[in-house]
C-alpha positions as CSV (number, residue, x, y, z in Angstrom):
1,X,-16.0,-6.3,4.0
2,X,-15.0,-4.0,7.2
3,X,-11.6,-4.5,8.5
4,X,-10.5,-3.3,11.8
5,X,-7.3,-1.0,12.3
6,X,-5.8,-3.9,14.0
7,X,-6.2,-6.2,11.1
8,X,-5.2,-3.6,8.3
9,X,-1.9,-2.8,10.5
10,X,-1.3,-6.4,10.6
11,X,-1.5,-6.6,6.9
12,X,0.4,-3.6,6.4
13,X,3.2,-4.3,8.6
14,X,3.3,-7.8,6.9
15,X,3.3,-6.2,3.4
16,X,6.0,-3.6,4.5
17,X,8.3,-6.0,5.3
18,X,7.9,-8.4,2.5
19,X,8.6,-5.2,0.5
20,X,11.5,-4.2,2.8
21,X,13.2,-7.7,2.0
22,X,12.6,-7.5,-1.9
23,X,13.5,-3.7,-2.5
24,X,16.5,-4.3,-0.1
25,X,17.8,-7.9,-1.7
26,X,16.1,-8.2,-5.6
27,X,15.1,-5.0,-6.5
28,X,15.9,-5.8,-10.3
29,X,12.6,-8.3,-9.9
30,X,10.2,-5.4,-8.9
31,X,11.8,-3.1,-11.5
32,X,11.4,-5.7,-14.0
33,X,7.5,-6.3,-13.0
34,X,7.3,-2.6,-13.7
35,X,9.1,-2.7,-16.9
36,X,12.1,-0.3,-15.5
37,X,15.6,-1.2,-16.5
38,X,17.9,-1.7,-13.2
39,X,20.8,0.6,-12.9
40,X,23.2,1.4,-9.9
41,X,21.2,4.8,-9.3
42,X,17.6,2.6,-9.6
43,X,19.4,0.2,-7.0
44,X,20.6,2.9,-4.6
45,X,16.8,4.7,-4.3
46,X,15.8,0.8,-3.9
47,X,17.9,0.2,-1.2
48,X,17.0,3.5,0.6
49,X,13.1,2.5,0.0
50,X,13.6,-0.6,1.7
51,X,14.6,1.0,4.9
52,X,11.7,3.1,4.7
53,X,9.4,0.1,4.3
54,X,10.8,-1.6,7.1
55,X,10.4,1.5,8.9
56,X,6.6,1.8,8.1
57,X,6.3,-1.9,9.0
58,X,7.8,-1.4,12.2
59,X,5.6,1.2,13.3
60,X,2.6,-0.6,11.9
61,X,3.4,-3.6,14.3
62,X,3.6,-1.4,17.2
63,X,0.7,0.5,16.8
64,X,-1.7,-2.4,16.0
65,X,-3.1,-2.8,19.1
66,X,-3.1,0.6,20.4
67,X,-6.3,2.3,21.5
68,X,-7.7,5.4,19.4
69,X,-5.8,8.1,19.9
70,X,-4.0,11.4,18.2
71,X,-1.2,9.7,17.3
72,X,-2.7,6.6,16.2
73,X,-5.2,8.8,13.8
74,X,-2.1,10.5,12.6
75,X,-0.5,7.4,11.4
76,X,-3.8,6.5,9.9
77,X,-4.6,9.8,7.9
78,X,-1.0,9.6,7.1
79,X,-0.7,6.4,5.3
80,X,-4.1,7.3,3.8
81,X,-2.3,10.0,1.9
82,X,0.4,8.3,1.0
83,X,-1.4,5.3,-0.5
84,X,-3.5,7.4,-2.7
85,X,-0.6,9.6,-3.5
86,X,1.4,6.4,-5.0
87,X,-1.5,5.0,-6.2
88,X,-2.0,8.3,-8.3
89,X,1.3,8.9,-9.2
90,X,1.8,5.0,-10.0
91,X,-1.1,5.5,-12.6
92,X,0.3,8.5,-13.7
93,X,3.8,7.3,-14.6
94,X,2.1,4.3,-16.7
95,X,-0.1,6.4,-18.6
96,X,3.0,8.5,-19.3
97,X,5.0,5.3,-20.4
98,X,7.7,5.5,-17.9
99,X,6.2,2.0,-16.3
100,X,5.1,-1.1,-17.8
101,X,1.8,-2.3,-17.0
102,X,3.1,-4.3,-13.9
103,X,2.7,-0.9,-11.8
104,X,-1.0,-1.2,-11.8
105,X,-0.6,-4.0,-9.6
106,X,1.0,-1.7,-6.9
107,X,-1.8,0.7,-7.8
108,X,-4.3,-1.6,-7.2
109,X,-2.7,-2.5,-3.8
110,X,-2.1,0.8,-2.6
111,X,-5.9,2.1,-3.8
112,X,-7.0,-1.0,-1.6
113,X,-5.2,0.0,1.2
114,X,-5.8,3.5,1.2
115,X,-9.6,2.7,1.3
116,X,-9.2,0.1,3.8
117,X,-7.8,2.5,6.2
118,X,-10.5,5.2,5.2
119,X,-13.0,2.6,6.1
120,X,-11.2,1.4,9.6
121,X,-11.4,5.8,10.1
122,X,-15.3,5.8,9.8
123,X,-15.7,2.7,11.7
124,X,-13.7,4.0,14.7
125,X,-16.2,7.3,14.1
126,X,-19.3,5.2,13.7
127,X,-18.7,3.3,17.1
128,X,-18.4,6.4,18.6
129,X,-14.6,6.1,19.8
130,X,-12.9,9.5,20.8
131,X,-9.5,10.8,20.3
132,X,-7.3,11.3,23.4
């Protein structure tokens, strides 16, 4: 299934806003899914992460209709690196026993989003769309 950059951006901004709400309001629920005990320190980091998810959501919302450009490609490539990096880190943390099997859901979503943006980039190249 091929998804356009617009569709992936819409999915991404929706997911980011949901994650911002969850990490900001009920981080203990997400941490418990990962089998990680909630603490003041974890809550502090979770609230800061919520703001980062909100920022990513705003960026993907605003760029969803943008034509191919250097800036759009930079967001696309940066998000690919971020998704694959988080997926590898999450899997490694699970293997090392630092997170429970619930982290694998996040790993799966991160890997799928990374692949989706790789595919959207390839479709852009195949259609002959040029940058800037």
